[in-house]
MARKOLLO-168908 format. One record per residue (C-alpha): residue number from 1; x, y, z. Coordinates in Angstrom, 1 decimal, always signed. Example, Ala and Ser with C-alpha at 12.3 -4.5 7.8 and 13.67 -1.06 7.14 Angstrom:
<node k="1" u="+12.3" v="-4.5" w="+7.8"/>
<node k="2" u="+13.7" v="-1.1" w="+7.1"/>
END
This chain:
<node k="1" u="+72.4" v="+79.4" w="+113.6"/>
<node k="2" u="+74.4" v="+76.1" w="+114.3"/>
<node k="3" u="+71.9" v="+74.2" w="+112.4"/>
<node k="4" u="+72.2" v="+76.5" w="+109.5"/>
<node k="5" u="+75.9" v="+76.0" w="+109.6"/>
<node k="6" u="+75.7" v="+72.3" w="+109.6"/>
<node k="7" u="+73.3" v="+72.2" w="+106.6"/>
<node k="8" u="+75.8" v="+74.8" w="+104.7"/>
<node k="9" u="+78.8" v="+72.5" w="+105.4"/>
<node k="10" u="+76.8" v="+69.4" w="+104.3"/>
<node k="11" u="+76.0" v="+71.2" w="+101.1"/>
<node k="12" u="+79.6" v="+72.2" w="+100.4"/>
<node k="13" u="+80.8" v="+68.6" w="+100.9"/>
<node k="14" u="+78.1" v="+66.7" w="+98.9"/>
<node k="15" u="+77.2" v="+69.0" w="+96.1"/>
<node k="16" u="+79.2" v="+69.5" w="+93.1"/>
<node k="17" u="+82.3" v="+71.9" w="+92.8"/>
<node k="18" u="+80.1" v="+74.2" w="+90.6"/>
<node k="19" u="+77.9" v="+74.8" w="+93.6"/>
<node k="20" u="+80.8" v="+76.1" w="+95.5"/>
<node k="21" u="+81.2" v="+79.1" w="+93.3"/>
<node k="22" u="+77.4" v="+79.8" w="+93.6"/>
<node k="23" u="+77.5" v="+80.0" w="+97.4"/>
<node k="24" u="+80.7" v="+82.0" w="+97.8"/>
<node k="25" u="+78.9" v="+85.2" w="+97.8"/>
<node k="26" u="+76.6" v="+84.3" w="+100.6"/>
<node k="27" u="+79.2" v="+82.8" w="+102.8"/>
<node k="28" u="+81.6" v="+85.7" w="+102.2"/>
<node k="29" u="+78.8" v="+88.3" w="+103.2"/>
<node k="30" u="+78.1" v="+86.4" w="+106.3"/>
<node k="31" u="+81.6" v="+86.0" w="+107.1"/>
<node k="32" u="+82.3" v="+89.8" w="+106.8"/>
<node k="33" u="+79.6" v="+90.9" w="+109.2"/>
<node k="34" u="+80.7" v="+88.2" w="+111.7"/>
<node k="35" u="+84.1" v="+89.4" w="+111.4"/>
<node k="36" u="+83.2" v="+93.0" w="+111.9"/>
<node k="37" u="+81.8" v="+92.2" w="+115.2"/>
<node k="38" u="+84.4" v="+89.6" w="+116.4"/>
<node k="39" u="+87.5" v="+90.8" w="+114.8"/>
<node k="40" u="+90.0" v="+89.2" w="+112.1"/>
<node k="41" u="+90.7" v="+85.4" w="+112.5"/>
<node k="42" u="+94.1" v="+84.0" w="+113.0"/>
<node k="43" u="+96.5" v="+83.5" w="+110.0"/>
<node k="44" u="+97.5" v="+80.3" w="+108.6"/>
<node k="45" u="+101.2" v="+81.3" w="+109.3"/>
<node k="46" u="+101.4" v="+84.3" w="+111.6"/>
<node k="47" u="+104.1" v="+86.7" w="+111.1"/>
<node k="48" u="+103.6" v="+89.3" w="+113.9"/>
<node k="49" u="+105.7" v="+92.1" w="+112.5"/>
<node k="50" u="+104.1" v="+92.1" w="+109.1"/>
<node k="51" u="+101.0" v="+94.2" w="+108.7"/>
<node k="52" u="+98.5" v="+92.7" w="+106.3"/>
<node k="53" u="+96.6" v="+95.3" w="+104.2"/>
<node k="54" u="+93.1" v="+95.8" w="+105.4"/>
<node k="55" u="+90.1" v="+93.8" w="+103.9"/>
<node k="56" u="+88.8" v="+95.9" w="+101.3"/>
<node k="57" u="+85.3" v="+97.0" w="+102.3"/>
<node k="58" u="+82.4" v="+95.5" w="+100.7"/>
<node k="59" u="+80.3" v="+97.7" w="+98.7"/>
<node k="60" u="+76.4" v="+97.6" w="+98.7"/>
<node k="61" u="+76.5" v="+95.3" w="+95.6"/>
<node k="62" u="+80.0" v="+93.7" w="+95.9"/>
<node k="63" u="+81.9" v="+92.5" w="+92.7"/>
<node k="64" u="+82.9" v="+88.8" w="+92.5"/>
<node k="65" u="+86.5" v="+90.0" w="+93.0"/>
<node k="66" u="+85.5" v="+91.9" w="+96.3"/>
<node k="67" u="+83.7" v="+89.0" w="+97.6"/>
<node k="68" u="+86.5" v="+86.6" w="+96.8"/>
<node k="69" u="+89.1" v="+88.8" w="+98.6"/>
<node k="70" u="+87.0" v="+89.1" w="+101.6"/>
<node k="71" u="+86.3" v="+85.5" w="+101.8"/>
<node k="72" u="+89.9" v="+84.3" w="+101.5"/>
<node k="73" u="+91.7" v="+87.3" w="+102.8"/>
<node k="74" u="+92.4" v="+85.5" w="+106.4"/>
<node k="75" u="+94.2" v="+82.5" w="+105.1"/>
<node k="76" u="+96.5" v="+83.9" w="+102.2"/>
<node k="77" u="+100.2" v="+83.3" w="+102.6"/>
<node k="78" u="+102.2" v="+86.5" w="+103.2"/>
<node k="79" u="+104.7" v="+87.0" w="+100.3"/>
<node k="80" u="+107.8" v="+87.3" w="+102.8"/>
<node k="81" u="+106.7" v="+84.5" w="+105.3"/>
<node k="82" u="+109.7" v="+82.5" w="+105.6"/>
<node k="83" u="+107.9" v="+79.1" w="+105.4"/>
<node k="84" u="+104.7" v="+77.7" w="+104.1"/>
<node k="85" u="+103.2" v="+74.7" w="+105.7"/>
<node k="86" u="+101.0" v="+72.5" w="+103.5"/>
<node k="87" u="+97.8" v="+70.7" w="+104.5"/>
<node k="88" u="+99.7" v="+67.6" w="+105.0"/>
<node k="89" u="+102.2" v="+69.1" w="+107.2"/>
<node k="90" u="+105.1" v="+69.4" w="+104.7"/>
<node k="91" u="+107.1" v="+72.6" w="+105.3"/>
<node k="92" u="+108.3" v="+74.6" w="+102.3"/>
<node k="93" u="+111.0" v="+77.2" w="+102.8"/>
<node k="94" u="+111.2" v="+80.4" w="+100.9"/>
<node k="95" u="+114.6" v="+81.3" w="+102.3"/>
<node k="96" u="+117.5" v="+82.1" w="+100.2"/>
<node k="97" u="+121.1" v="+81.4" w="+101.5"/>
<node k="98" u="+121.9" v="+85.0" w="+101.5"/>
<node k="99" u="+118.9" v="+86.2" w="+103.4"/>
<node k="100" u="+120.1" v="+87.9" w="+106.7"/>
<node k="101" u="+116.8" v="+89.1" w="+108.3"/>
<node k="102" u="+114.6" v="+86.6" w="+110.1"/>
<node k="103" u="+111.6" v="+87.0" w="+107.8"/>
<node k="104" u="+113.0" v="+87.4" w="+104.5"/>
<node k="105" u="+114.1" v="+91.0" w="+104.8"/>
<node k="106" u="+116.1" v="+90.6" w="+101.6"/>
<node k="107" u="+113.3" v="+88.9" w="+99.6"/>
<node k="108" u="+112.7" v="+90.6" w="+96.2"/>
<node k="109" u="+108.9" v="+90.5" w="+96.3"/>
<node k="110" u="+107.5" v="+92.0" w="+99.6"/>
<node k="111" u="+104.3" v="+93.5" w="+98.6"/>
<node k="112" u="+101.3" v="+92.1" w="+96.6"/>
<node k="113" u="+101.7" v="+93.0" w="+92.8"/>
<node k="114" u="+97.9" v="+93.0" w="+92.1"/>
<node k="115" u="+97.0" v="+94.3" w="+88.7"/>
<node k="116" u="+100.7" v="+94.3" w="+87.5"/>
<node k="117" u="+100.3" v="+90.7" w="+87.1"/>
<node k="118" u="+98.3" v="+89.1" w="+84.2"/>
<node k="119" u="+97.2" v="+85.4" w="+84.4"/>
<node k="120" u="+96.4" v="+84.3" w="+80.9"/>
<node k="121" u="+95.1" v="+81.2" w="+79.5"/>
<node k="122" u="+96.0" v="+80.9" w="+75.8"/>
<node k="123" u="+94.2" v="+78.2" w="+73.7"/>
<node k="124" u="+92.8" v="+77.7" w="+70.1"/>
<node k="125" u="+89.9" v="+75.7" w="+71.6"/>
<node k="126" u="+86.7" v="+77.3" w="+72.3"/>
<node k="127" u="+85.0" v="+76.3" w="+75.5"/>
<node k="128" u="+81.6" v="+77.3" w="+74.2"/>
<node k="129" u="+80.3" v="+73.6" w="+73.5"/>
<node k="130" u="+77.8" v="+71.8" w="+75.7"/>
<node k="131" u="+78.6" v="+71.9" w="+79.3"/>
<node k="132" u="+81.6" v="+74.3" w="+78.8"/>
<node k="133" u="+82.2" v="+77.6" w="+80.7"/>
<node k="134" u="+81.7" v="+80.0" w="+77.9"/>
<node k="135" u="+78.3" v="+78.5" w="+77.0"/>
<node k="136" u="+75.4" v="+80.4" w="+78.6"/>
<node k="137" u="+73.7" v="+77.2" w="+79.9"/>
<node k="138" u="+74.3" v="+76.1" w="+83.5"/>
<node k="139" u="+77.6" v="+74.2" w="+84.0"/>
<node k="140" u="+77.3" v="+70.7" w="+85.1"/>
<node k="141" u="+80.6" v="+70.3" w="+87.0"/>
<node k="142" u="+80.1" v="+66.5" w="+87.9"/>
<node k="143" u="+79.8" v="+65.6" w="+84.3"/>
<node k="144" u="+82.6" v="+67.9" w="+82.9"/>
<node k="145" u="+84.7" v="+66.1" w="+80.4"/>
<node k="146" u="+88.5" v="+65.9" w="+81.1"/>
<node k="147" u="+89.4" v="+66.9" w="+77.4"/>
<node k="148" u="+89.0" v="+69.5" w="+74.8"/>
<node k="149" u="+86.8" v="+72.3" w="+75.9"/>
<node k="150" u="+86.2" v="+70.5" w="+79.1"/>
<node k="151" u="+89.8" v="+70.7" w="+79.9"/>
<node k="152" u="+89.9" v="+74.3" w="+79.1"/>
<node k="153" u="+86.9" v="+74.9" w="+81.3"/>
<node k="154" u="+88.8" v="+73.3" w="+84.2"/>
<node k="155" u="+91.8" v="+75.6" w="+83.5"/>
<node k="156" u="+89.7" v="+78.9" w="+83.3"/>
<node k="157" u="+88.0" v="+78.0" w="+86.5"/>
<node k="158" u="+91.1" v="+77.2" w="+88.5"/>
<node k="159" u="+93.3" v="+80.0" w="+87.1"/>
<node k="160" u="+90.7" v="+82.7" w="+87.2"/>
<node k="161" u="+89.7" v="+81.8" w="+90.7"/>
<node k="162" u="+93.4" v="+82.1" w="+91.7"/>
<node k="163" u="+93.7" v="+85.6" w="+90.0"/>
<node k="164" u="+90.7" v="+86.8" w="+91.9"/>
<node k="165" u="+92.0" v="+85.6" w="+95.4"/>
<node k="166" u="+95.2" v="+87.6" w="+94.9"/>
<node k="167" u="+93.8" v="+90.5" w="+92.8"/>
<node k="168" u="+95.7" v="+89.8" w="+89.6"/>
<node k="169" u="+94.3" v="+90.4" w="+86.2"/>
<node k="170" u="+93.0" v="+87.5" w="+84.1"/>
<node k="171" u="+92.4" v="+86.9" w="+80.5"/>
<node k="172" u="+91.3" v="+84.0" w="+78.3"/>
<node k="173" u="+93.0" v="+84.6" w="+75.0"/>
<node k="174" u="+91.4" v="+82.6" w="+72.3"/>
<node k="175" u="+94.1" v="+82.4" w="+69.5"/>
<node k="176" u="+94.3" v="+81.6" w="+65.9"/>
<node k="177" u="+96.3" v="+78.7" w="+64.6"/>
<node k="178" u="+99.7" v="+79.5" w="+62.9"/>
<node k="179" u="+99.9" v="+77.9" w="+59.4"/>
<node k="180" u="+102.3" v="+75.1" w="+59.3"/>
<node k="181" u="+103.0" v="+75.3" w="+63.0"/>
<node k="182" u="+101.9" v="+73.1" w="+65.9"/>
<node k="183" u="+99.2" v="+74.9" w="+68.0"/>
<node k="184" u="+101.4" v="+75.8" w="+70.9"/>
<node k="185" u="+103.4" v="+77.9" w="+68.7"/>
<node k="186" u="+100.7" v="+80.6" w="+69.4"/>
<node k="187" u="+102.3" v="+81.5" w="+72.8"/>
<node k="188" u="+105.6" v="+83.4" w="+71.9"/>
<node k="189" u="+103.8" v="+86.2" w="+69.9"/>
<node k="190" u="+101.0" v="+86.4" w="+72.3"/>
<node k="191" u="+103.6" v="+87.0" w="+75.1"/>
<node k="192" u="+105.1" v="+89.6" w="+73.1"/>
<node k="193" u="+101.7" v="+91.3" w="+72.5"/>
<node k="194" u="+100.7" v="+91.2" w="+76.1"/>
<node k="195" u="+103.9" v="+91.9" w="+77.9"/>
<node k="196" u="+104.1" v="+95.9" w="+77.4"/>
<node k="197" u="+100.9" v="+96.3" w="+79.5"/>
<node k="198" u="+102.1" v="+94.4" w="+82.7"/>
<node k="199" u="+105.0" v="+93.8" w="+84.7"/>
<node k="200" u="+104.4" v="+90.0" w="+84.8"/>
<node k="201" u="+102.5" v="+87.7" w="+82.3"/>
<node k="202" u="+101.8" v="+84.2" w="+83.6"/>
<node k="203" u="+100.5" v="+81.5" w="+81.2"/>
<node k="204" u="+99.7" v="+77.8" w="+82.1"/>
<node k="205" u="+98.7" v="+75.0" w="+79.9"/>
<node k="206" u="+95.0" v="+73.7" w="+80.2"/>
<node k="207" u="+96.3" v="+70.5" w="+82.2"/>
<node k="208" u="+98.0" v="+72.7" w="+84.8"/>
<node k="209" u="+96.5" v="+73.4" w="+88.2"/>
<node k="210" u="+97.6" v="+75.6" w="+91.1"/>
<node k="211" u="+98.3" v="+73.2" w="+94.1"/>
<node k="212" u="+97.7" v="+75.7" w="+96.9"/>
<node k="213" u="+95.5" v="+78.6" w="+96.0"/>
<node k="214" u="+96.3" v="+80.6" w="+99.1"/>
<node k="215" u="+100.0" v="+81.0" w="+98.1"/>
<node k="216" u="+100.6" v="+84.0" w="+96.0"/>
<node k="217" u="+103.0" v="+84.3" w="+93.1"/>
<node k="218" u="+105.1" v="+86.7" w="+95.0"/>
<node k="219" u="+106.0" v="+84.0" w="+97.6"/>
<node k="220" u="+106.8" v="+81.6" w="+95.0"/>
<node k="221" u="+109.0" v="+84.2" w="+93.0"/>
<node k="222" u="+110.9" v="+84.6" w="+96.2"/>
<node k="223" u="+111.3" v="+80.8" w="+96.6"/>
<node k="224" u="+112.5" v="+80.4" w="+93.0"/>
<node k="225" u="+114.7" v="+83.3" w="+93.2"/>
<node k="226" u="+113.0" v="+85.2" w="+90.4"/>
<node k="227" u="+114.6" v="+88.6" w="+90.6"/>
<node k="228" u="+113.8" v="+92.0" w="+89.1"/>
<node k="229" u="+116.4" v="+91.1" w="+86.5"/>
<node k="230" u="+114.6" v="+87.9" w="+85.5"/>
<node k="231" u="+112.9" v="+88.1" w="+82.0"/>
<node k="232" u="+111.6" v="+84.4" w="+81.8"/>
<node k="233" u="+111.2" v="+81.4" w="+84.1"/>
<node k="234" u="+110.0" v="+77.9" w="+83.4"/>
<node k="235" u="+110.4" v="+74.6" w="+85.2"/>
<node k="236" u="+112.8" v="+71.9" w="+84.3"/>
<node k="237" u="+111.0" v="+69.2" w="+82.4"/>
<node k="238" u="+110.6" v="+65.9" w="+83.9"/>
<node k="239" u="+113.6" v="+63.8" w="+82.6"/>
<node k="240" u="+112.5" v="+60.8" w="+80.9"/>
<node k="241" u="+114.9" v="+57.8" w="+80.2"/>
<node k="242" u="+114.2" v="+55.1" w="+77.6"/>
<node k="243" u="+116.6" v="+52.3" w="+77.4"/>
<node k="244" u="+118.9" v="+54.0" w="+79.8"/>
<node k="245" u="+119.2" v="+57.2" w="+77.9"/>
<node k="246" u="+117.6" v="+60.6" w="+78.5"/>
<node k="247" u="+115.2" v="+61.7" w="+75.9"/>
<node k="248" u="+114.7" v="+65.1" w="+77.9"/>
<node k="249" u="+117.9" v="+66.9" w="+76.8"/>
<node k="250" u="+118.7" v="+69.4" w="+74.1"/>
<node k="251" u="+121.5" v="+69.0" w="+71.5"/>
<node k="252" u="+124.0" v="+70.3" w="+74.1"/>
<node k="253" u="+123.0" v="+67.7" w="+76.7"/>
<node k="254" u="+121.2" v="+70.2" w="+79.0"/>
<node k="255" u="+117.8" v="+69.3" w="+80.2"/>
<node k="256" u="+115.0" v="+70.9" w="+78.4"/>
<node k="257" u="+112.7" v="+73.6" w="+80.1"/>
<node k="258" u="+108.9" v="+73.0" w="+80.0"/>
<node k="259" u="+106.6" v="+75.7" w="+78.5"/>
<node k="260" u="+103.4" v="+74.5" w="+80.3"/>
<node k="261" u="+104.0" v="+77.1" w="+83.0"/>
<node k="262" u="+105.8" v="+80.2" w="+81.9"/>
<node k="263" u="+106.6" v="+83.4" w="+83.8"/>
<node k="264" u="+107.4" v="+86.6" w="+81.7"/>
<node k="265" u="+108.6" v="+89.7" w="+83.3"/>
<node k="266" u="+108.6" v="+93.0" w="+81.5"/>
<node k="267" u="+112.4" v="+94.0" w="+81.8"/>
<node k="268" u="+111.6" v="+97.6" w="+80.8"/>
<node k="269" u="+109.6" v="+98.0" w="+84.1"/>
<node k="270" u="+112.7" v="+97.5" w="+86.3"/>
<node k="271" u="+115.7" v="+98.1" w="+84.1"/>
<node k="272" u="+114.5" v="+100.3" w="+81.3"/>
<node k="273" u="+115.8" v="+97.6" w="+78.8"/>
<node k="274" u="+114.1" v="+95.7" w="+76.1"/>
<node k="275" u="+115.6" v="+92.4" w="+77.0"/>
<node k="276" u="+112.3" v="+90.5" w="+77.5"/>
<node k="277" u="+110.8" v="+92.2" w="+74.3"/>
<node k="278" u="+113.8" v="+91.1" w="+72.2"/>
<node k="279" u="+113.9" v="+87.6" w="+73.6"/>
<node k="280" u="+110.2" v="+87.1" w="+73.0"/>
<node k="281" u="+110.6" v="+88.3" w="+69.4"/>
<node k="282" u="+113.6" v="+86.0" w="+68.8"/>
<node k="283" u="+111.4" v="+83.1" w="+70.2"/>
<node k="284" u="+108.5" v="+84.4" w="+68.0"/>
<node k="285" u="+110.6" v="+84.4" w="+64.8"/>
<node k="286" u="+112.8" v="+81.4" w="+65.4"/>
<node k="287" u="+111.2" v="+79.1" w="+62.8"/>
<node k="288" u="+111.9" v="+81.7" w="+60.1"/>
<node k="289" u="+115.7" v="+80.7" w="+60.5"/>
<node k="290" u="+116.6" v="+84.3" w="+59.9"/>
<node k="291" u="+118.6" v="+84.1" w="+63.0"/>
<node k="292" u="+118.6" v="+80.5" w="+64.1"/>
<node k="293" u="+119.4" v="+78.1" w="+61.3"/>
<node k="294" u="+117.6" v="+74.8" w="+61.9"/>
<node k="295" u="+114.9" v="+76.1" w="+64.1"/>
<node k="296" u="+112.3" v="+75.3" w="+61.3"/>
<node k="297" u="+112.7" v="+71.7" w="+62.5"/>
<node k="298" u="+110.6" v="+72.4" w="+65.5"/>
<node k="299" u="+107.6" v="+73.7" w="+63.7"/>
<node k="300" u="+105.6" v="+70.6" w="+64.2"/>
<node k="301" u="+108.2" v="+68.2" w="+65.7"/>
<node k="302" u="+107.9" v="+67.5" w="+69.4"/>
<node k="303" u="+108.4" v="+69.4" w="+71.6"/>
<node k="304" u="+108.0" v="+72.5" w="+69.2"/>
<node k="305" u="+108.2" v="+76.1" w="+70.6"/>
<node k="306" u="+109.4" v="+74.4" w="+74.0"/>
<node k="307" u="+112.2" v="+72.7" w="+72.4"/>
<node k="308" u="+113.0" v="+75.7" w="+70.3"/>
<node k="309" u="+113.4" v="+77.9" w="+73.3"/>
<node k="310" u="+115.8" v="+75.4" w="+75.0"/>
<node k="311" u="+117.8" v="+74.8" w="+71.7"/>
<node k="312" u="+118.4" v="+78.5" w="+71.0"/>
<node k="313" u="+116.7" v="+81.2" w="+72.8"/>
<node k="314" u="+118.1" v="+80.3" w="+76.5"/>
<node k="315" u="+121.7" v="+80.2" w="+75.1"/>
<node k="316" u="+121.3" v="+83.5" w="+73.3"/>
<node k="317" u="+120.0" v="+85.5" w="+76.3"/>
<node k="318" u="+122.0" v="+84.0" w="+79.1"/>
<node k="319" u="+124.7" v="+86.7" w="+79.7"/>
<node k="320" u="+123.1" v="+87.3" w="+83.2"/>
<node k="321" u="+122.2" v="+84.1" w="+85.0"/>
<node k="322" u="+119.2" v="+85.9" w="+86.3"/>
<node k="323" u="+117.7" v="+86.6" w="+82.9"/>
<node k="324" u="+116.3" v="+83.1" w="+82.4"/>
<node k="325" u="+115.3" v="+81.2" w="+85.6"/>
<node k="326" u="+114.9" v="+77.4" w="+85.9"/>
<node k="327" u="+112.0" v="+76.4" w="+88.4"/>
<node k="328" u="+112.7" v="+73.3" w="+90.2"/>
<node k="329" u="+110.7" v="+70.4" w="+88.6"/>
<node k="330" u="+109.5" v="+69.2" w="+91.8"/>
<node k="331" u="+107.7" v="+72.5" w="+92.4"/>
<node k="332" u="+106.1" v="+72.9" w="+89.0"/>
<node k="333" u="+105.9" v="+69.7" w="+87.2"/>
<node k="334" u="+103.9" v="+66.4" w="+87.8"/>
<node k="335" u="+101.9" v="+65.6" w="+90.9"/>
<node k="336" u="+102.2" v="+63.7" w="+94.1"/>
<node k="337" u="+102.9" v="+60.2" w="+93.2"/>
<node k="338" u="+103.7" v="+61.0" w="+89.5"/>
<node k="339" u="+106.6" v="+58.5" w="+88.9"/>
<node k="340" u="+104.7" v="+55.6" w="+90.3"/>
<node k="341" u="+101.6" v="+56.6" w="+88.3"/>
<node k="342" u="+103.2" v="+56.9" w="+85.0"/>
<node k="343" u="+105.8" v="+54.0" w="+85.0"/>
<node k="344" u="+105.2" v="+50.6" w="+84.0"/>
<node k="345" u="+106.2" v="+48.4" w="+87.0"/>
<node k="346" u="+107.3" v="+45.6" w="+84.6"/>
<node k="347" u="+109.5" v="+47.9" w="+82.3"/>
<node k="348" u="+112.8" v="+48.2" w="+84.1"/>
<node k="349" u="+114.6" v="+49.9" w="+81.3"/>
<node k="350" u="+112.5" v="+53.1" w="+81.5"/>
<node k="351" u="+112.4" v="+55.7" w="+84.1"/>
<node k="352" u="+111.3" v="+59.4" w="+84.7"/>
<node k="353" u="+112.2" v="+61.9" w="+87.4"/>
<node k="354" u="+109.9" v="+62.0" w="+90.3"/>
<node k="355" u="+108.3" v="+65.6" w="+90.2"/>
<node k="356" u="+105.4" v="+66.0" w="+92.5"/>
<node k="357" u="+104.0" v="+69.5" w="+91.6"/>
<node k="358" u="+104.4" v="+71.2" w="+95.0"/>
<node k="359" u="+103.0" v="+74.5" w="+93.9"/>
<node k="360" u="+101.9" v="+74.0" w="+90.3"/>
<node k="361" u="+100.8" v="+70.6" w="+89.1"/>
<node k="362" u="+101.2" v="+69.7" w="+85.5"/>
<node k="363" u="+99.2" v="+66.7" w="+84.5"/>
<node k="364" u="+100.8" v="+66.2" w="+81.2"/>
<node k="365" u="+100.4" v="+62.2" w="+81.5"/>
<node k="366" u="+97.2" v="+62.4" w="+83.6"/>
<node k="367" u="+94.6" v="+64.6" w="+82.3"/>
<node k="368" u="+91.7" v="+62.6" w="+84.1"/>
<node k="369" u="+93.0" v="+63.9" w="+87.3"/>
<node k="370" u="+92.9" v="+67.6" w="+86.6"/>
<node k="371" u="+89.2" v="+68.0" w="+87.6"/>
<node k="372" u="+89.7" v="+66.4" w="+90.8"/>
<node k="373" u="+92.8" v="+68.3" w="+91.7"/>
<node k="374" u="+91.1" v="+71.7" w="+90.9"/>
<node k="375" u="+88.1" v="+70.8" w="+93.2"/>
<node k="376" u="+90.3" v="+69.6" w="+95.8"/>
<node k="377" u="+92.1" v="+73.1" w="+96.0"/>
<node k="378" u="+88.9" v="+74.9" w="+96.2"/>
<node k="379" u="+87.5" v="+72.6" w="+99.0"/>
<node k="380" u="+90.9" v="+72.9" w="+100.9"/>
<node k="381" u="+90.5" v="+76.6" w="+101.1"/>
<node k="382" u="+86.7" v="+76.7" w="+101.8"/>
<node k="383" u="+87.3" v="+74.2" w="+104.7"/>
<node k="384" u="+89.9" v="+76.3" w="+106.2"/>
<node k="385" u="+87.7" v="+79.4" w="+105.9"/>
<node k="386" u="+84.8" v="+77.5" w="+107.6"/>
<node k="387" u="+87.1" v="+76.1" w="+110.3"/>
<node k="388" u="+88.5" v="+79.5" w="+111.2"/>
<node k="389" u="+85.2" v="+81.1" w="+111.4"/>
<node k="390" u="+83.9" v="+78.3" w="+113.6"/>
<node k="391" u="+86.7" v="+78.7" w="+115.9"/>
<node k="392" u="+86.5" v="+82.4" w="+116.1"/>
<node k="393" u="+82.8" v="+82.2" w="+117.0"/>
<node k="394" u="+82.4" v="+79.1" w="+118.8"/>
<node k="395" u="+80.6" v="+80.7" w="+121.5"/>
<node k="396" u="+77.5" v="+81.1" w="+119.2"/>
<node k="397" u="+78.2" v="+78.1" w="+117.0"/>
<node k="398" u="+79.6" v="+75.4" w="+119.2"/>
<node k="399" u="+77.2" v="+74.1" w="+121.8"/>
<node k="400" u="+78.7" v="+71.8" w="+124.3"/>
<node k="401" u="+76.1" v="+69.7" w="+126.3"/>
<node k="402" u="+77.1" v="+69.5" w="+129.9"/>
<node k="403" u="+77.8" v="+66.1" w="+131.5"/>
<node k="404" u="+74.8" v="+64.6" w="+133.1"/>
<node k="405" u="+74.7" v="+63.6" w="+136.6"/>
<node k="406" u="+73.9" v="+60.0" w="+137.5"/>
<node k="407" u="+70.4" v="+59.0" w="+136.3"/>
END
């Protein structure tokens, strides 16, 4: 059995990322039967008084979702855990200053939301070309292109896997262009179309990856202070300075929000109000200028629907500070080493805020890094699962040769 595990691990680390998905089912089934005899393994961050839901039983022919849930169940972060410790040892807190109980008793999101959440990739591009995910021919991950349909393929792989791990719904929404508008203007009307069927709709750009796949949205919502009153949440954009002046502010001097990662909550679920629906309709219809004079400027001018939201919508729907939440840039923009990677060291007049993508990494200026980031996230989880299984079953899997007596 030890030899079989060694061969398996070697395959994981030396074959392509695509092969990982192919062997998930085999490993999950093996882990399930070992766990049945040996008991559950330790959690990444133990919280003794929190009872984790039981691992869903595997059916005779388990679905991909059942398999993924069983495989990664033991390392998922609890929504109300007070801290998350990243693989590099960095500790991130989910505590609010108002929390009184030791493990986040005042946290808003205490239980998994499951199918109340939809993760959606919205794109006008069709990933059906050669070596793309919706082409029926076998995918060659090693040669996946970091652009066009290849970039969309990476996004679907990362975001769909994340949805499977946490039991969320997932959809790839292939959208039609809107005449006279930049392609990203498709999002507001699609959010409005989808939100009535869910409590949360989460959308990410194709160049966005989830940094730590084991951390659920519920834990991040608690960290970002997204409440049941929140209709929209987006990260602060990276602030870019040219010749000493910021180019990342709206006409009122406030930094814009970035629409590469958007959280939409259905206000009717918690409050029986149509605030979210009204907000989305206002955003959708902004360029008609029936309500917001001057919004038509952003039909094709950078940064399009993102700038329109920051110029008009966020000021029109800000009576309650919880309605629109700004997520810290360091949590949902950029990537580790972002500032150093994008700045020209010889240009001392320009600068940009150093946002490191602690939980959501947005490779706006580094799309060639997207594929590696996605693969690293999967291998991090797989290596943790393998590590826990080896340690829990070391009597069978770890042979320690005794010390030899003098020859």
